[in-house]
Backbone bond lengths (Angstrom), bond angles and torsions (degrees), N, CA, C in turn:
res aa  C-N    CA-C-N  psi(-1)  N-CA   C-N-CA  omega(-1)  CA-C   N-CA-C  phi
1 X - - - 1.387 - - 1.506 112.52 -
2 X 1.284 117.69 136.38 1.452 122.29 -177.25 1.515 112.96 -85.75
3 X 1.335 113.55 130.65 1.494 119.48 178.48 1.528 106.69 -81.84
4 X 1.356 112.08 132.97 1.519 117.64 -172.98 1.584 104.57 -112.49
5 X 1.325 115.34 132.87 1.460 123.69 177.41 1.552 108.90 -117.28
6 X 1.311 116.94 123.79 1.458 119.82 178.05 1.514 113.21 -87.06
7 X 1.265 124.46 118.16 1.458 129.52 173.52 1.599 106.13 -65.41
8 X 1.373 113.28 147.07 1.460 116.37 -179.89 1.526 112.15 -57.15
9 X 1.303 120.98 -40.28 1.434 128.07 176.85 1.522 109.57 -59.94
10 X 1.327 112.79 -44.24 1.490 117.10 177.74 1.519 112.17 -59.65
11 X 1.306 117.08 -41.03 1.500 121.84 -178.45 1.588 107.46 -63.75
12 X 1.257 116.84 -40.97 1.479 119.54 177.81 1.430 113.13 -62.88
13 X 1.362 118.00 -44.65 1.457 124.89 177.98 1.473 110.02 -64.76
14 X 1.308 121.83 -38.35 1.445 125.92 177.67 1.500 106.77 -58.63
15 X 1.286 119.80 -52.99 1.382 125.63 -176.16 1.562 113.54 -58.07
16 X 1.419 114.01 -42.32 1.418 118.65 -179.08 1.579 114.06 -75.31
17 X 1.290 116.59 -35.79 1.461 121.80 -169.85 1.524 115.12 -103.53
18 X 1.361 115.76 -32.65 1.469 118.42 -170.34 1.458 115.04 -110.47
19 X 1.296 116.57 -49.08 1.451 123.48 -178.60 1.531 116.37 -47.29
20 X 1.286 115.36 -39.57 1.513 123.15 -175.80 1.517 114.22 -87.37
21 X 1.336 116.30 -5.75 1.426 118.82 179.92 1.468 109.42 -115.81
22 X 1.359 115.62 104.47 1.508 122.59 -171.97 1.546 110.97 -55.79
23 X 1.371 116.45 -47.72 1.518 120.27 -177.85 1.460 112.91 -58.10
24 X 1.446 110.72 -47.07 1.470 114.58 -176.16 1.536 111.21 -73.41
25 X 1.315 117.33 -26.75 1.438 121.47 -175.01 1.546 107.77 -71.87
26 X 1.349 118.81 -37.65 1.422 122.43 176.06 1.547 111.17 -65.46
27 X 1.344 116.39 -41.84 1.462 117.54 176.83 1.496 113.81 -67.09
28 X 1.413 113.14 -33.54 1.449 115.66 179.65 1.510 108.06 -64.09
29 X 1.300 122.38 -44.98 1.514 120.22 -175.31 1.484 111.57 -72.09
30 X 1.361 118.51 -28.03 1.463 120.16 174.32 1.529 109.91 -65.09
31 X 1.377 114.70 -43.27 1.540 119.59 -179.45 1.425 108.38 -68.56
32 X 1.334 121.69 -37.02 1.493 124.47 -179.93 1.586 109.44 -63.39
33 X 1.295 114.89 -48.07 1.486 121.61 177.07 1.461 110.87 -56.24
34 X 1.338 117.50 -48.08 1.474 119.81 176.08 1.452 116.30 -60.29
35 X 1.400 111.36 -42.04 1.534 116.10 179.85 1.540 111.52 -66.63
36 X 1.270 116.35 -40.60 1.464 121.63 178.35 1.469 113.41 -54.85
37 X 1.382 113.36 -45.51 1.455 118.08 177.55 1.525 116.05 -70.34
38 X 1.381 113.21 -42.71 1.433 117.80 -178.94 1.547 106.81 -150.47
39 X 1.312 117.45 102.85 1.539 121.67 -179.25 1.532 113.22 -58.21
40 X 1.323 118.60 -18.34 1.416 122.45 -178.36 1.552 114.26 -110.71
41 X 1.248 117.79 22.75 1.452 122.93 179.84 1.567 106.83 -62.52
42 X 1.317 114.28 139.97 1.456 118.16 -172.31 1.521 114.02 -67.47
43 X 1.327 116.76 -27.60 1.488 119.74 -178.88 1.529 115.57 -71.66
44 X 1.335 117.69 -17.41 1.528 119.72 177.90 1.531 108.63 -102.76
45 X 1.275 123.42 -2.36 1.456 127.62 173.03 1.522 113.57 48.20
46 X 1.347 114.71 56.46 1.454 121.20 176.02 1.548 114.35 -63.76
47 X 1.286 119.73 131.01 1.432 120.97 -175.89 1.563 109.52 -146.90
48 X 1.334 115.41 155.41 1.414 120.31 170.47 1.506 111.93 -76.05
49 X 1.301 115.86 154.44 1.535 118.96 -178.81 1.540 104.76 -109.88
50 X 1.271 117.72 144.90 1.351 124.68 178.01 1.568 111.39 -117.14
51 X 1.275 120.06 175.69 1.446 120.74 178.31 1.500 109.15 83.22
52 X 1.394 115.53 -144.31 1.414 119.94 -175.24 1.500 114.18 -66.09
53 X 1.301 120.40 -17.49 1.451 124.53 174.16 1.509 115.05 -102.09
54 X 1.297 114.47 22.36 1.491 119.80 -179.26 1.615 108.76 -54.81
55 X 1.303 111.31 137.51 1.459 117.41 -179.60 1.544 112.35 96.88
56 X 1.303 113.64 -6.00 1.507 118.48 174.31 1.517 107.73 -106.67
57 X 1.374 114.57 167.87 1.374 122.68 -178.31 1.574 107.16 -129.13
58 X 1.320 113.53 165.72 1.499 119.53 -179.24 1.522 109.99 -142.03
59 X 1.294 120.13 154.60 1.426 125.77 169.86 1.492 110.45 -144.10
60 X 1.319 117.11 155.94 1.443 117.46 -173.77 1.572 112.27 -98.54
61 X 1.347 113.76 143.89 1.386 122.88 170.33 1.536 110.15 -92.01
62 X 1.287 114.03 -45.80 1.495 123.71 177.60 1.589 104.71 -151.92
63 X 1.302 111.42 -173.25 1.521 117.54 -175.50 1.523 111.59 -51.44
64 X 1.393 117.03 -46.34 1.416 117.91 -174.02 1.612 115.85 -115.08
65 X 1.364 113.83 24.76 1.441 115.36 179.13 1.483 108.70 -134.81
66 X 1.371 112.80 124.63 1.434 123.48 -177.37 1.499 112.62 -117.96
67 X 1.307 114.57 153.51 1.511 122.19 174.14 1.484 106.17 -116.36
68 X 1.273 118.45 121.19 1.504 126.33 173.32 1.472 109.08 -92.88
69 X 1.378 116.95 130.53 1.434 121.80 -177.97 1.568 110.53 -147.49
70 X 1.340 113.35 172.30 1.468 118.26 169.73 1.454 108.78 -138.46
71 X 1.353 116.53 147.33 1.429 122.48 175.09 1.534 109.25 -77.97
72 X 1.349 116.39 140.64 1.439 124.78 179.19 1.556 106.31 -129.13
73 X 1.362 111.74 137.07 1.523 118.70 176.40 1.534 109.74 59.81
74 X 1.236 118.30 71.01 1.491 124.28 171.90 1.554 112.75 49.59
75 X 1.279 118.33 48.18 1.405 128.91 176.08 1.549 113.56 58.88
76 X 1.382 120.15 20.99 1.406 121.06 174.22 1.500 114.51 -91.87
77 X 1.336 115.27 -16.51 1.441 122.86 173.43 1.464 110.05 -128.50
78 X 1.294 118.48 154.07 1.459 127.27 176.60 1.525 112.21 -133.95
79 X 1.341 112.86 133.00 1.493 118.44 176.82 1.466 106.79 -103.66
80 X 1.319 116.79 117.23 1.492 121.17 173.39 1.469 109.49 -78.11
81 X 1.370 118.89 130.12 1.396 125.25 -170.19 1.540 113.97 -111.83
82 X 1.279 119.48 -43.61 1.457 122.39 -179.62 1.532 109.97 -154.62
83 X 1.349 115.54 160.52 1.426 121.72 178.80 1.562 108.27 -145.10
84 X 1.277 118.46 137.33 1.411 122.13 177.93 1.531 113.44 166.61
85 X 1.331 115.59 -171.46 1.456 120.31 176.43 1.473 110.50 -67.97
86 X 1.295 116.60 163.24 1.434 124.44 -177.64 1.534 109.75 -56.91
87 X 1.268 125.39 -40.43 1.420 126.30 -178.02 1.484 111.60 -77.13
88 X 1.349 115.35 -22.76 1.532 118.77 -178.83 1.562 109.10 -80.91
89 X 1.289 120.20 -37.70 1.494 120.62 -171.91 1.528 116.49 -96.53
90 X 1.361 113.79 -23.08 1.485 116.78 179.64 1.499 112.76 -91.05
C-alpha cells in the first residue's frame, strides 16, 4: 500500500475545491482509496506530466479534476501537490 503525504498547499486546495462539494468529495475519496491500493489502476488514469511540470505525475478524480503528485522514496510514498481542473493544475 502506498503511503500518501498531503502538501500544505494541497490541503488548502482540497478545502477550497473539494470539501465543500459533496459530489466531488465522494469521488475524491473513491479515487484516493483506489490510488492508495494501486497508483496505476486504470480507472484513475495515472500518467506522467511533461512540459513545465516534468517529473510530476497526475491521476483523475473525475472528468475535470486532477491530482498532481510526485513519488518519493522509490515509489513507496507519494506527495500530493495540487488538485483542480485540467486548466488549473497544468
